[in-house]
N, CA, C and O atoms as a printed pandas DataFrame, in Angstrom:
     atom_number atom_name residue_name chain_id  residue_number  x_coord  y_coord  z_coord
0              1         N          MET        A               1   19.722  180.891  127.961
1              2        CA          MET        A               1   19.393  181.586  129.173
2              3         C          MET        A               1   18.075  182.333  129.004
3              4         O          MET        A               1   17.190  182.216  129.852
4              5         N          ILE        A               2   17.930  183.097  127.926
5              6        CA          ILE        A               2   16.695  183.835  127.686
6              7         C          ILE        A               2   15.526  182.869  127.523
7              8         O          ILE        A               2   14.423  183.125  128.006
8              9         N          THR        A               3   15.778  181.770  126.846
9             10        CA          THR        A               3   14.726  180.768  126.653
10            11         C          THR        A               3   14.262  180.213  127.986
11            12         O          THR        A               3   13.060  180.064  128.203
12            13         N          SER        A               4   15.189  179.903  128.885
13            14        CA          SER        A               4   14.795  179.354  130.184
14            15         C          SER        A               4   14.048  180.392  131.012
15            16         O          SER        A               4   13.126  180.037  131.746
16            17         N          ILE        A               5   14.422  181.661  130.913
17            18        CA          ILE        A               5   13.694  182.727  131.623
18            19         C          ILE        A               5   12.294  182.874  131.042
19            20         O          ILE        A               5   11.325  183.044  131.782
20            21         N          ALA        A               6   12.188  182.808  129.722
21            22        CA          ALA        A               6   10.875  182.902  129.081
22            23         C          ALA        A               6    9.980  181.751  129.523
23            24         O          ALA        A               6    8.788  181.940  129.763
24            25         N          ARG        A               7   10.551  180.576  129.627
25            26        CA          ARG        A               7    9.766  179.425  130.095
26            27         C          ARG        A               7    9.324  179.613  131.536
27            28         O          ARG        A               7    8.199  179.273  131.901
28            29         N          TRP        A               8   10.231  180.166  132.365
29            30        CA          TRP        A               8    9.910  180.386  133.774
30            31         C          TRP        A               8    8.679  181.272  133.916
31            32         O          TRP        A               8    7.812  181.013  134.751
32            33         N          PHE        A               9    8.605  182.323  133.093
33            34        CA          PHE        A               9    7.481  183.245  133.151
34            35         C          PHE        A               9    6.327  182.836  132.247
35            36         O          PHE        A               9    5.268  183.464  132.261
36            37         N          GLY        A              10    6.532  181.782  131.461
37            38        CA          GLY        A              10    5.467  181.315  130.581
38            39         C          GLY        A              10    5.336  182.125  129.308
39            40         O          GLY        A              10    4.319  182.033  128.620
40            41         N          VAL        A              11    6.329  182.904  128.988
41            42        CA          VAL        A              11    6.293  183.732  127.792
42            43         C          VAL        A              11    6.768  182.911  126.600
43            44         O          VAL        A              11    7.817  182.271  126.659
44            45         N          GLY        A              12    5.996  182.932  125.525
45            46        CA          GLY        A              12    6.411  182.278  124.297
46            47         C          GLY        A              12    6.269  180.769  124.323
47            48         O          GLY        A              12    6.768  180.082  123.431
48            49         N          THR        A              13    5.608  180.259  125.313
49            50        CA          THR        A              13    5.413  178.815  125.350
50            51         C          THR        A              13    3.944  178.510  125.127
51            52         O          THR        A              13    3.061  179.208  125.626
52            53         N          ALA        A              14    3.705  177.470  124.378
53            54        CA          ALA        A              14    2.323  177.055  124.124
54            55         C          ALA        A              14    1.759  176.378  125.362
55            56         O          ALA        A              14    2.498  175.735  126.107
56            57         N          PRO        A              15    0.453  176.516  125.590
57            58        CA          PRO        A              15   -0.137  175.824  126.729
58            59         C          PRO        A              15   -0.025  174.319  126.550
59            60         O          PRO        A              15   -0.158  173.806  125.440
60            61         N          ARG        A              16    0.217  173.628  127.632
61            62        CA          ARG        A              16    0.342  172.172  127.565
62            63         C          ARG        A              16   -1.034  171.543  127.516
63            64         O          ARG        A              16   -1.951  171.944  128.234
64            65         N          LYS        A              17   -1.153  170.570  126.672
65            66        CA          LYS        A              17   -2.388  169.793  126.577
66            67         C          LYS        A              17   -2.174  168.508  127.356
67            68         O          LYS        A              17   -1.036  168.130  127.635
68            69         N          ARG        A              18   -3.260  167.835  127.709
69            70        CA          ARG        A              18   -3.142  166.576  128.431
70            71         C          ARG        A              18   -2.291  165.582  127.667
71            72         O          ARG        A              18   -1.556  164.803  128.274
72            73         N          SER        A              19   -2.378  165.594  126.351
73            74        CA          SER        A              19   -1.636  164.620  125.542
74            75         C          SER        A              19   -0.129  164.841  125.633
75            76         O          SER        A              19    0.644  163.953  125.272
76            77         N          SER        A              20    0.302  166.015  126.111
77            78        CA          SER        A              20    1.724  166.275  126.154
78            79         C          SER        A              20    2.338  165.907  127.503
79            80         O          SER        A              20    3.562  165.905  127.630
80            81         N          HIS        A              21    1.521  165.594  128.516
81            82        CA          HIS        A              21    2.138  165.202  129.775
82            83         C          HIS        A              21    2.213  163.693  129.892
83            84         O          HIS        A              21    1.491  162.951  129.227
84            85         N          LYS        A              22    3.091  163.278  130.741
85            86        CA          LYS        A              22    3.368  161.847  130.872
86            87         C          LYS        A              22    2.248  161.149  131.630
87            88         O          LYS        A              22    1.793  161.620  132.672
88            89         N          ALA        A              23    1.820  160.031  131.093
89            90        CA          ALA        A              23    0.784  159.234  131.740
90            91         C          ALA        A              23    1.371  158.547  132.965
91            92         O          ALA        A              23    2.496  158.050  132.932
92            93         N          SER        A              24    0.601  158.526  134.038
93            94        CA          SER        A              24    1.045  157.825  135.239
94            95         C          SER        A              24    0.912  156.321  135.020
95            96         O          SER        A              24    0.303  155.879  134.046
96            97         N          LEU        A              25    1.480  155.550  135.922
97            98        CA          LEU        A              25    1.350  154.094  135.831
98            99         C          LEU        A              25   -0.115  153.686  135.924
99           100         O          LEU        A              25   -0.543  152.740  135.262
100          101         N          LYS        A              26   -0.876  154.392  136.737
101          102        CA          LYS        A              26   -2.311  154.109  136.866
102          103         C          LYS        A              26   -3.043  154.406  135.561
103          104         O          LYS        A              26   -3.899  153.631  135.133
104          105         N          ASP        A              27   -2.706  155.531  134.929
105          106        CA          ASP        A              27   -3.303  155.884  133.634
106          107         C          ASP        A              27   -3.019  154.794  132.604
107          108         O          ASP        A              27   -3.924  154.327  131.913
108          109         N          LEU        A              28   -1.752  154.396  132.510
109          110        CA          LEU        A              28   -1.356  153.369  131.538
110          111         C          LEU        A              28   -2.038  152.039  131.829
111          112         O          LEU        A              28   -2.457  151.336  130.909
112          113         N          ALA        A              29   -2.148  151.697  133.099
113          114        CA          ALA        A              29   -2.799  150.427  133.457
114          115         C          ALA        A              29   -4.256  150.424  133.012
115          116         O          ALA        A              29   -4.757  149.404  132.539
116          117         N          GLY        A              30   -4.935  151.546  133.158
117          118        CA          GLY        A              30   -6.327  151.643  132.732
118          119         C          GLY        A              30   -6.478  151.500  131.227
119          120         O          GLY        A              30   -7.348  150.771  130.750
120          121         N          ILE        A              31   -5.631  152.194  130.481
121          122        CA          ILE        A              31   -5.671  152.115  129.016
122          123         C          ILE        A              31   -5.323  150.695  128.575
123          124         O          ILE        A              31   -6.001  150.105  127.734
124          125         N          ARG        A              32   -4.264  150.166  129.156
125          126        CA          ARG        A              32   -3.801  148.810  128.830
126          127         C          ARG        A              32   -4.921  147.786  129.078
127          128         O          ARG        A              32   -5.144  146.893  128.260
128          129         N          ASN        A              33   -5.619  147.923  130.208
129          130        CA          ASN        A              33   -6.691  147.002  130.564
130          131         C          ASN        A              33   -7.806  147.005  129.514
131          132         O          ASN        A              33   -8.313  145.944  129.147
132          133         N          HIS        A              34   -8.184  148.174  129.036
133          134        CA          HIS        A              34   -9.237  148.262  128.017
134          135         C          HIS        A              34   -8.804  147.590  126.712
135          136         O          HIS        A              34   -9.593  146.897  126.071
136          137         N          LEU        A              35   -7.561  147.799  126.331
137          138        CA          LEU        A              35   -7.064  147.177  125.101
138          139         C          LEU        A              35   -7.000  145.654  125.261
139          140         O          LEU        A              35   -7.337  144.913  124.338
140          141         N          LEU        A              36   -6.572  145.199  126.424
141          142        CA          LEU        A              36   -6.535  143.759  126.672
142          143         C          LEU        A              36   -7.938  143.153  126.679
143          144         O          LEU        A              36   -8.128  142.032  126.209
144          145         N          GLN        A              37   -8.908  143.876  127.200
145          146        CA          GLN        A              37  -10.290  143.388  127.195
146          147         C          GLN        A              37  -10.820  143.229  125.774
147          148         O          GLN        A              37  -11.621  142.335  125.502
148          149         N          ALA        A              38  -10.375  144.095  124.871
149          150        CA          ALA        A              38  -10.836  144.024  123.486
150          151         C          ALA        A              38  -10.400  142.722  122.815
151          152         O          ALA        A              38  -11.055  142.250  121.886
152          153         N          ILE        A              39   -9.296  142.145  123.284
153          154        CA          ILE        A              39   -8.787  140.915  122.665
154          155         C          ILE        A              39   -8.865  139.710  123.611
155          156         O          ILE        A              39   -8.242  138.681  123.351
156          157         N          GLU        A              40   -9.612  139.828  124.686
157          158        CA          GLU        A              40   -9.599  138.770  125.710
158          159         C          GLU        A              40  -10.079  137.406  125.214
159          160         O          GLU        A              40   -9.676  136.383  125.768
160          161         N          ASP        A              41  -10.922  137.364  124.193
161          162        CA          ASP        A              41  -11.399  136.071  123.687
162          163         C          ASP        A              41  -10.564  135.558  122.515
163          164         O          ASP        A              41  -10.939  134.583  121.865
164          165         N          CYS        A              42   -9.456  136.198  122.250
165          166        CA          CYS        A              42   -8.517  135.752  121.213
166          167         C          CYS        A              42   -7.400  134.992  121.927
167          168         O          CYS        A              42   -6.713  135.549  122.783
168          169         N          LEU        A              43   -7.223  133.716  121.571
169          170        CA          LEU        A              43   -6.378  132.850  122.387
170          171         C          LEU        A              43   -5.206  132.186  121.672
171          172         O          LEU        A              43   -4.546  131.324  122.252
172          173         N          ASP        A              44   -4.934  132.568  120.431
173          174        CA          ASP        A              44   -3.848  131.894  119.721
174          175         C          ASP        A              44   -2.486  132.522  120.031
175          176         O          ASP        A              44   -2.378  133.436  120.849
176          177         N          GLN        A              45   -1.459  132.014  119.365
177          178        CA          GLN        A              45   -0.094  132.491  119.587
178          179         C          GLN        A              45    0.057  133.968  119.231
179          180         O          GLN        A              45    0.774  134.701  119.913
180          181         N          GLN        A              46   -0.607  134.402  118.182
181          182        CA          GLN        A              46   -0.562  135.810  117.781
182          183         C          GLN        A              46   -1.137  136.683  118.897
183          184         O          GLN        A              46   -0.617  137.766  119.165
184          185         N          ALA        A              47   -2.193  136.225  119.540
185          186        CA          ALA        A              47   -2.806  136.967  120.643
186          187         C          ALA        A              47   -1.840  137.072  121.825
187          188         O          ALA        A              47   -1.753  138.118  122.469
188          189         N          LEU        A              48   -1.131  136.009  122.102
189          190        CA          LEU        A              48   -0.142  136.021  123.181
190          191         C          LEU        A              48    0.945  137.056  122.910
191          192         O          LEU        A              48    1.335  137.806  123.805
192          193         N          ARG        A              49    1.432  137.092  121.671
193          194        CA          ARG        A              49    2.455  138.081  121.306
194          195         C          ARG        A              49    1.928  139.499  121.455
195          196         O          ARG        A              49    2.638  140.382  121.936
196          197         N          LEU        A              50    0.677  139.720  121.042
197          198        CA          LEU        A              50    0.100  141.058  121.163
198          199         C          LEU        A              50   -0.074  141.441  122.628
199          200         O          LEU        A              50    0.181  142.588  122.994
200          201         N          ARG        A              51   -0.496  140.518  123.462
201          202        CA          ARG        A              51   -0.613  140.805  124.898
202          203         C          ARG        A              51    0.729  141.234  125.478
203          204         O          ARG        A              51    0.791  142.149  126.299
204          205         N          GLN        A              52    1.800  140.577  125.053
205          206        CA          GLN        A              52    3.139  140.939  125.527
206          207         C          GLN        A              52    3.515  142.349  125.075
207          208         O          GLN        A              52    4.108  143.112  125.837
208          209         N          LYS        A              53    3.170  142.687  123.843
209          210        CA          LYS        A              53    3.442  144.043  123.346
210          211         C          LYS        A              53    2.640  145.074  124.133
211          212         O          LYS        A              53    3.155  146.138  124.476
212          213         N          ILE        A              54    1.394  144.761  124.415
213          214        CA          ILE        A              54    0.545  145.671  125.177
214          215         C          ILE        A              54    1.120  145.871  126.573
215          216         O          ILE        A              54    1.173  146.998  127.067
216          217         N          GLU        A              55    1.545  144.799  127.204
217          218        CA          GLU        A              55    2.104  144.880  128.553
218          219         C          GLU        A              55    3.405  145.675  128.598
219          220         O          GLU        A              55    3.721  146.290  129.617
220          221         N          SER        A              56    4.159  145.666  127.502
221          222        CA          SER        A              56    5.441  146.370  127.501
222          223         C          SER        A              56    5.343  147.812  126.974
223          224         O          SER        A              56    6.325  148.551  127.036
224          225         N          ALA        A              57    4.193  148.216  126.464
225          226        CA          ALA        A              57    4.038  149.587  125.958
226          227         C          ALA        A              57    4.194  150.575  127.112
227          228         O          ALA        A              57    3.726  150.329  128.224
228          229         N          ARG        A              58    4.850  151.684  126.835
229          230        CA          ARG        A              58    5.175  152.663  127.878
230          231         C          ARG        A              58    4.370  153.943  127.818
231          232         O          ARG        A              58    4.385  154.731  128.763
232          233         N          THR        A              59    3.666  154.158  126.716
233          234        CA          THR        A              59    2.928  155.410  126.573
234          235         C          THR        A              59    1.557  155.134  125.950
235          236         O          THR        A              59    1.359  154.100  125.312
236          237         N          PRO        A              60    0.616  156.059  126.137
237          238        CA          PRO        A              60   -0.669  155.913  125.452
238          239         C          PRO        A              60   -0.497  155.849  123.933
239          240         O          PRO        A              60   -1.251  155.151  123.255
240          241         N          GLN        A              61    0.480  156.566  123.400
241          242        CA          GLN        A              61    0.723  156.552  121.964
242          243         C          GLN        A              61    1.149  155.160  121.497
243          244         O          GLN        A              61    0.686  154.688  120.458
244          245         N          GLU        A              62    2.023  154.503  122.251
245          246        CA          GLU        A              62    2.443  153.151  121.883
246          247         C          GLU        A              62    1.257  152.191  121.930
247          248         O          GLU        A              62    1.118  151.324  121.067
248          249         N          LEU        A              63    0.409  152.349  122.935
249          250        CA          LEU        A              63   -0.782  151.500  123.030
250          251         C          LEU        A              63   -1.724  151.758  121.869
251          252         O          LEU        A              63   -2.302  150.819  121.322
252          253         N          TRP        A              64   -1.887  153.008  121.487
253          254        CA          TRP        A              64   -2.758  153.356  120.360
254          255         C          TRP        A              64   -2.256  152.727  119.069
255          256         O          TRP        A              64   -3.050  152.278  118.243
256          257         N          MET        A              65   -0.946  152.694  118.895
257          258        CA          MET        A              65   -0.383  152.101  117.686
258          259         C          MET        A              65   -0.652  150.590  117.621
259          260         O          MET        A              65   -0.670  150.016  116.532
260          261         N          LEU        A              66   -0.856  149.961  118.744
261          262        CA          LEU        A              66   -1.141  148.523  118.771
262          263         C          LEU        A              66   -2.580  148.190  118.409
263          264         O          LEU        A              66   -2.929  147.019  118.256
264          265         N          ARG        A              67   -3.413  149.207  118.273
265          266        CA          ARG        A              67   -4.817  148.947  117.920
266          267         C          ARG        A              67   -4.936  148.309  116.536
267          268         O          ARG        A              67   -5.866  147.542  116.290
268          269         N          ASN        A              68   -4.016  148.614  115.641
269          270        CA          ASN        A              68   -4.048  147.986  114.307
270          271         C          ASN        A              68   -3.816  146.480  114.421
271          272         O          ASN        A              68   -4.486  145.689  113.757
272          273         N          ASP        A              69   -2.870  146.096  115.262
273          274        CA          ASP        A              69   -2.627  144.669  115.490
274          275         C          ASP        A              69   -3.853  144.019  116.122
275          276         O          ASP        A              69   -4.230  142.901  115.768
276          277         N          ALA        A              70   -4.472  144.737  117.063
277          278        CA          ALA        A              70   -5.681  144.223  117.721
278          279         C          ALA        A              70   -6.801  144.057  116.702
279          280         O          ALA        A              70   -7.519  143.057  116.724
280          281         N          PHE        A              71   -6.951  145.021  115.819
281          282        CA          PHE        A              71   -7.983  144.931  114.783
282          283         C          PHE        A              71   -7.781  143.680  113.925
283          284         O          PHE        A              71   -8.729  142.938  113.669
284          285         N          GLN        A              72   -6.555  143.454  113.490
285          286        CA          GLN        A              72   -6.263  142.287  112.647
286          287         C          GLN        A              72   -6.559  140.991  113.399
287          288         O          GLN        A              72   -7.150  140.063  112.847
288          289         N          LEU        A              73   -6.146  140.941  114.643
289          290        CA          LEU        A              73   -6.359  139.745  115.457
290          291         C          LEU        A              73   -7.850  139.465  115.648
291          292         O          LEU        A              73   -8.306  138.337  115.458
292          293         N          ILE        A              74   -8.595  140.484  116.021
293          294        CA          ILE        A              74  -10.041  140.319  116.238
294          295         C          ILE        A              74  -10.737  139.946  114.931
295          296         O          ILE        A              74  -11.646  139.115  114.925
296          297         N          SER        A              75  -10.320  140.550  113.837
297          298        CA          SER        A              75  -10.897  140.229  112.524
298          299         C          SER        A              75  -10.703  138.761  112.171
299          300         O          SER        A              75  -11.607  138.125  111.627
300          301         N          GLN        A              76   -9.532  138.223  112.477
301          302        CA          GLN        A              76   -9.246  136.815  112.180
302          303         C          GLN        A              76  -10.046  135.876  113.074
303          304         O          GLN        A              76  -10.478  134.812  112.632
304          305         N          GLN        A              77  -10.243  136.266  114.321
305          306        CA          GLN        A              77  -10.969  135.419  115.270
306          307         C          GLN        A              77  -12.486  135.513  115.087
307          308         O          GLN        A              77  -13.211  134.546  115.325
308          309         N          HIS        A              78  -12.957  136.692  114.660
309          310        CA          HIS        A              78  -14.394  136.952  114.519
310          311         C          HIS        A              78  -14.677  137.437  113.099
311          312         O          HIS        A              78  -14.812  136.637  112.174
312          313         N          ASN        A              79  -14.766  138.765  112.938
313          314        CA          ASN        A              79  -14.901  139.375  111.620
314          315         C          ASN        A              79  -14.567  140.859  111.733
315          316         O          ASN        A              79  -14.354  141.371  112.831
316          317         N          GLN        A              80  -14.524  141.547  110.592
317          318        CA          GLN        A              80  -14.130  142.961  110.599
318          319         C          GLN        A              80  -15.139  143.849  111.312
319          320         O          GLN        A              80  -14.763  144.852  111.919
320          321         N          SER        A              81  -16.395  143.495  111.244
321          322        CA          SER        A              81  -17.425  144.287  111.909
322          323         C          SER        A              81  -17.233  144.272  113.428
323          324         O          SER        A              81  -17.303  145.316  114.076
324          325         N          VAL        A              82  -16.994  143.101  113.985
325          326        CA          VAL        A              82  -16.746  142.975  115.425
326          327         C          VAL        A              82  -15.462  143.717  115.792
327          328         O          VAL        A              82  -15.407  144.418  116.802
328          329         N          ALA        A              83  -14.444  143.556  114.969
329          330        CA          ALA        A              83  -13.168  144.223  115.220
330          331         C          ALA        A              83  -13.332  145.745  115.220
331          332         O          ALA        A              83  -12.821  146.424  116.111
332          333         N          ALA        A              84  -14.033  146.273  114.238
333          334        CA          ALA        A              84  -14.247  147.721  114.167
334          335         C          ALA        A              84  -15.018  148.219  115.383
335          336         O          ALA        A              84  -14.692  149.267  115.940
336          337         N          GLU        A              85  -16.024  147.481  115.790
337          338        CA          GLU        A              85  -16.822  147.869  116.959
338          339         C          GLU        A              85  -15.954  147.941  118.218
339          340         O          GLU        A              85  -16.044  148.899  118.986
340          341         N          ARG        A              86  -15.130  146.943  118.419
341          342        CA          ARG        A              86  -14.275  146.912  119.610
342          343         C          ARG        A              86  -13.207  148.002  119.586
343          344         O          ARG        A              86  -12.958  148.660  120.596
344          345         N          ILE        A              87  -12.586  148.186  118.440
345          346        CA          ILE        A              87  -11.525  149.195  118.350
346          347         C          ILE        A              87  -12.120  150.598  118.469
347          348         O          ILE        A              87  -11.544  151.455  119.139
348          349         N          ASN        A              88  -13.251  150.840  117.835
349          350        CA          ASN        A              88  -13.888  152.159  117.932
350          351         C          ASN        A              88  -14.314  152.469  119.360
351          352         O          ASN        A              88  -14.318  153.634  119.759
352          353         N          ALA        A              89  -14.671  151.457  120.134
353          354        CA          ALA        A              89  -15.048  151.669  121.530
354          355         C          ALA        A              89  -13.861  152.148  122.365
355          356         O          ALA        A              89  -14.048  152.731  123.433
356          357         N          LEU        A              90  -12.659  151.907  121.889
357          358        CA          LEU        A              90  -11.457  152.337  122.614
358          359         C          LEU        A              90  -11.148  153.820  122.439
359          360         O          LEU        A              90  -10.382  154.387  123.218
360          361         N          ILE        A              91  -11.723  154.440  121.444
361          362        CA          ILE        A              91  -11.392  155.840  121.147
362          363         C          ILE        A              91  -11.573  156.719  122.364
363          364         O          ILE        A              91  -10.712  157.547  122.659
364          365         N          GLN        A              92  -12.676  156.558  123.079
365          366        CA          GLN        A              92  -12.931  157.419  124.239
366          367         C          GLN        A              92  -11.871  157.237  125.331
367          368         O          GLN        A              92  -11.607  158.164  126.096
368          369         N          ILE        A              93  -11.273  156.068  125.406
369          370        CA          ILE        A              93  -10.233  155.805  126.395
370          371         C          ILE        A              93   -8.972  156.618  126.079
371          372         O          ILE        A              93   -8.244  157.022  126.986
372          373         N          PHE        A              94   -8.727  156.851  124.808
373          374        CA          PHE        A              94   -7.532  157.568  124.375
374          375         C          PHE        A              94   -7.739  159.079  124.248
375          376         O          PHE        A              94   -6.777  159.814  124.025
376          377         N          GLU        A              95   -8.972  159.546  124.384
377          378        CA          GLU        A              95   -9.228  160.980  124.280
378          379         C          GLU        A              95   -8.471  161.715  125.385
379          380         O          GLU        A              95   -8.505  161.322  126.551
380          381         N          GLY        A              96   -7.797  162.774  124.996
381          382        CA          GLY        A              96   -6.995  163.537  125.935
382          383         C          GLY        A              96   -5.541  163.102  125.983
383          384         O          GLY        A              96   -4.680  163.842  126.459
384          385         N          TRP        A              97   -5.269  161.909  125.492
385          386        CA          TRP        A              97   -3.890  161.419  125.468
386          387         C          TRP        A              97   -3.264  161.567  124.092
387          388         O          TRP        A              97   -2.039  161.575  123.967
388          389         N          LEU        A              98   -4.083  161.684  123.066
389          390        CA          LEU        A              98   -3.599  161.813  121.694
390          391         C          LEU        A              98   -4.257  163.030  121.060
391          392         O          LEU        A              98   -5.278  163.520  121.542
392          393         N          GLU        A              99   -3.675  163.500  119.998
393          394        CA          GLU        A              99   -4.291  164.588  119.242
394          395         C          GLU        A              99   -5.606  164.085  118.650
395          396         O          GLU        A              99   -5.665  162.955  118.164
396          397         N          PRO        A             100   -6.650  164.890  118.681
397          398        CA          PRO        A             100   -7.948  164.457  118.150
398          399         C          PRO        A             100   -7.880  163.929  116.719
399          400         O          PRO        A             100   -8.634  163.019  116.372
400          401         N          LYS        A             101   -7.007  164.468  115.888
401          402        CA          LYS        A             101   -6.912  164.012  114.502
402          403         C          LYS        A             101   -6.396  162.578  114.399
403          404         O          LYS        A             101   -6.582  161.933  113.368
404          405         N          GLN        A             102   -5.743  162.065  115.462
405          406        CA          GLN        A             102   -5.271  160.685  115.450
406          407         C          GLN        A             102   -6.378  159.688  115.806
407          408         O          GLN        A             102   -6.276  158.502  115.491
408          409         N          LEU        A             103   -7.412  160.165  116.449
409          410        CA          LEU        A             103   -8.477  159.282  116.940
410          411         C          LEU        A             103   -9.520  159.038  115.863
411          412         O          LEU        A             103  -10.659  159.491  115.968
412          413         N          VAL        A             104   -9.124  158.332  114.849
413          414        CA          VAL        A             104   -9.950  158.081  113.687
414          415         C          VAL        A             104  -10.720  156.763  113.868
415          416         O          VAL        A             104  -10.142  155.737  114.227
416          417         N          ARG        A             105  -12.011  156.814  113.618
417          418        CA          ARG        A             105  -12.852  155.623  113.710
418          419         C          ARG        A             105  -12.616  154.702  112.505
419          420         O          ARG        A             105  -12.337  155.162  111.397
420          421         N          ILE        A             106  -12.732  153.418  112.745
421          422        CA          ILE        A             106  -12.663  152.431  111.668
422          423         C          ILE        A             106  -14.056  152.265  111.110
423          424         O          ILE        A             106  -15.021  152.135  111.864
424          425         N          LYS        A             107  -14.170  152.270  109.792
425          426        CA          LYS        A             107  -15.499  152.160  109.166
426          427         C          LYS        A             107  -15.713  150.802  108.600
427          428         O          LYS        A             107  -16.773  150.528  108.036
């Protein structure tokens, strides 16, 4: 009871960051689209499976976790340099949805 009253008045609660609120369907569609564009020229069976995972992801965090799979796929189709460039370009799309410490560039 005291906890709910404290929340009502905002006492003892940390301010909410953008990363803590739920992404709308429009937000997710935008993030999803950028990730799909990063792998659009990858056409094998592995790429199809990754597209399905991307389409079924429900949060920006789930989409961010799929970047490792995208990196591997792009590396196999092209090379690691191209893969790093594409994945690093996605960082700005995820800013505000994840903690800054999670948005690590690939070198």
